[in-house]
N, C-alpha and C positions, 0 to 999 in steps of 0.2 A: 820377788814380790815385795813392794815397798809400802810402808804404812805412812799415811799423810794426814796432816792436820791443817785446816784452813781457819785462820783467826780473823774475824771481822764481820761486820754486817753484810749479808749477801745481797748487795745491789746487783744490777744486771751484769756488770763486768766481772764481779766475783762469782756470780752464778754460772757464767760462761766457763770460767776457769774450773769450777767444781764439776760441771758436766763433762769437760774434757778429761779431767782426772778420773772420774768415775767410769768413763768409756775406755780408759787405757788398760790393756790386759795385764800390764805389769804393776798396776796399782792395787795393792791388797785391799785397802779400805780407805775411805775419806771421812774423817771426823770433823765436825763443824763446831767451832767455839765462837761465840758472838762478841766477847770482850776478853781483854787480857786477864781480867780478874777471874773469869770463868776458866780460862786456860790454865792459869797457875794453880787454881784451886783443885783442878781435876788431874793435872798432868803427872805422870809417873815416869821416872827416868828410864830411857830406852823405849818409850812408847811410840816414838815417831822416828822415821828415817828422814822425812822432809816436812818443814813447817813453812806455810805461806802466810805472810803477815800483810793485812790490809794497811796501807800507809795512812789511811784516814781514820784509824781507830780513835774514837773520841776520848777514851779514858786515860791515855798515856802516850807519850812520844814513842814512835815506832823504834827508833834507835835504842832507847832505854829498854824497851821490851825485848829487843834482840839481844842486848847485852845480858839481861837477866836470864834469858833462855840459855845463853851460852855458859853462864856461870853455873846454871843448874845441870845442863847436859851438853857435853862436848860432841855428841854423836851426830845430831841431825843437821842437814843442810837447811839454812834459813834463807828464805827468799821474800823480799819485799815486793808488793804489788800495788801499783798506783795508777790513777787516771791520768796523771800529768807527768811529763818528763822533768825530773829534778836531779841534775848532775851533781849538785852538792850532796844530796842525800845518798845518791848512788856511791859516790866516792867515800862517804862516811861508812857505808856498809862494807865496801871493799877494804878499807884501811883498818877499821876497828872491830869488825866481826869476822872471826875465823870461819871458813866454810860458809860463805854467804854470797848472794847475788841480788840484783835488783832489776826487775822487769816491769814494763808498763803495758797499759792496755793495748797500745798500737802494735806491739810485737806479736808474733805468731805463737800463741800458746802451744799449739800442737808440736811445732818444731822444738820449742824449748823443753816441753815435757818429754818428748821422745829421747832427747839427749840426757835429761836428768834421770830417766828411768832405764838408761843403758840399753835401749832397744833400737838405736838408730840403724843398726845393721840387720835388724830382723826382717825388714821389708825393703824390697827394691821396687821403686816406682817404675811405671811404664815409661815415663819420660827419661829416667836415668838409664834404663835398659837400652832405649833407642840411641842415646848419646854414646854408650859404650859400643853398641853394635856397629854404629857408623863411624866410630873413631873421631867424632867431632870435637869433643872436649876432653876425653879421657887421657889424651896424651899431653894435656896442658897442666902444668904443675903450679900450684899456688902455695907460697910460703906465708904462713900466718904466725905472727908473734904477739903474745899477750901473756902477762905474768899471772893472770887469773884463769885458772884451768877451766872453770865452768863456762866463761865467756869464750875461751878458745874452742871448747867442744861444740858450742852452739854455732860459731862461725864455720867450723870444720863441717859440721853436719849439713848446714845450708849449702855450702859449696859442693860437697860430695853428692847431695841430692840433685844438683844441677849437672853432675857428670864430671866435675873436675877431680884431678888427683891433688890431694892436699897433704902438705908437710907442715908440722907445727913445731913451735919452740916456745918455751916458757920464759925465755929471757933473750936479751940482745946477744949476749955471749954465746948462748946455745945456737942461735941462728947463724952467727958468724962461723962457728965450728962446723955446722952443716954445709955452709957455702964453701969453706976451706976443703971439705971432703968431696968437692966437685959437684955439689948440688947446683943446678942451673934452673931456677924457677922462671916461669913466664910472667908472673906478677908477684909482688910482695905486699902484704897488708900488715901493718904494725900498729900496736897501741902506742900512745905517747908517753904516759906516766908509768915508768917501770923502774925498779930499784937498780942501782949500780950503773946501768947504762940505759938512758931514756931513748925514746924513739928517734929524736933528732941525732943523737950521737951514733945510734945504730945506722941510720941512713948515711951519715957522713962516712962511716967505715965501709958500708956497702958500695958507695960511689967510688971508692978507691980501687975496686976490682974493675979492670979494663972492660970485661965482658958484661958488667952490670951498670955501666955508667948511664945508660939510657933505658934501663928496665923500668916498667911502670911500677910505681910505689904509691900506695894509698895509706893515709893515716886514718885509723878508726878510733874515735875518741869522743868523750862527752864534752871536751873542752872546745872553746872558741875564743880567739882574740885576734885582733888585727896584727899585733906584733908576731904572734906565732905563725899566722898565715904568711907574713912577709918572710919569715925564716924558712918556712916550708917552700916558698917560691924560689928562694936562693939555693935550696938543695935540689931543685928540679923535681919536686914531688908532683905526681900526676893528679892526685885528688885528695880531698879532705872529706871523709864520711862521718857525719855526726850521728852519735848514738842518742836515742834509739833510731834504728833505720828500718825502712820497709824492705823486707827480704827480696821481693820481686825486683824492685828498683836496684837494690844492692847487687844482685846477680847480673842484671843488665849492664851496670857500670863496669863490672869486671870483664864481661864478654866484650864490650866495646874497646876496652884497653888492650885486649889480646888481638 
């Protein structure tokens, strides 16, 4: 059971999040703090497992709030919630705040929360059971690479709910080790910005394997530039999926690739 605090004015999108949290059986309780001042005035170290921060909190920049929380308490997962997609802000969270993530209104709160609260395996959907029973997707393996574990878990959960077998790696080097160990995925999905070996370098190495020269590879990233899309085309990349993504559309894209 996890203790959760939501910081921010509860507009409709935050109220939807709060309702989803309160209905989750693994959520112990949800405390609501309307400003960062109220949060820091009341907070006791160890009080929360997860803290959701409204990115539109008026009294202070959300990144500064997250940094101050982390200085105060290294335990809780910190998650920014916003009405708008902001790749720069998301990257700042990922790079500067340990144990953090950034989700937006358009993403599926239920899926995200299921992963965060470690109950993704607690329920098997009727849809997933049908896939496994008929063997339609359960024999298809997706390799997913991302250096941020929470993002990796969310993507894994979404794919497994659709019936896929999912193998994950937290780095390009780990992914290559698994391929060297005779892993033959049907599709590869990789983040672009990763330390030591970025997504492009990983793909260059994957294409050196004779049996993987034509395997569908998707880049899943917040980034977008013409130069990077040109390089992706040169590497024979199947598709470029922009974060945040619609889960239903994301699954359909992967199905079509297979």
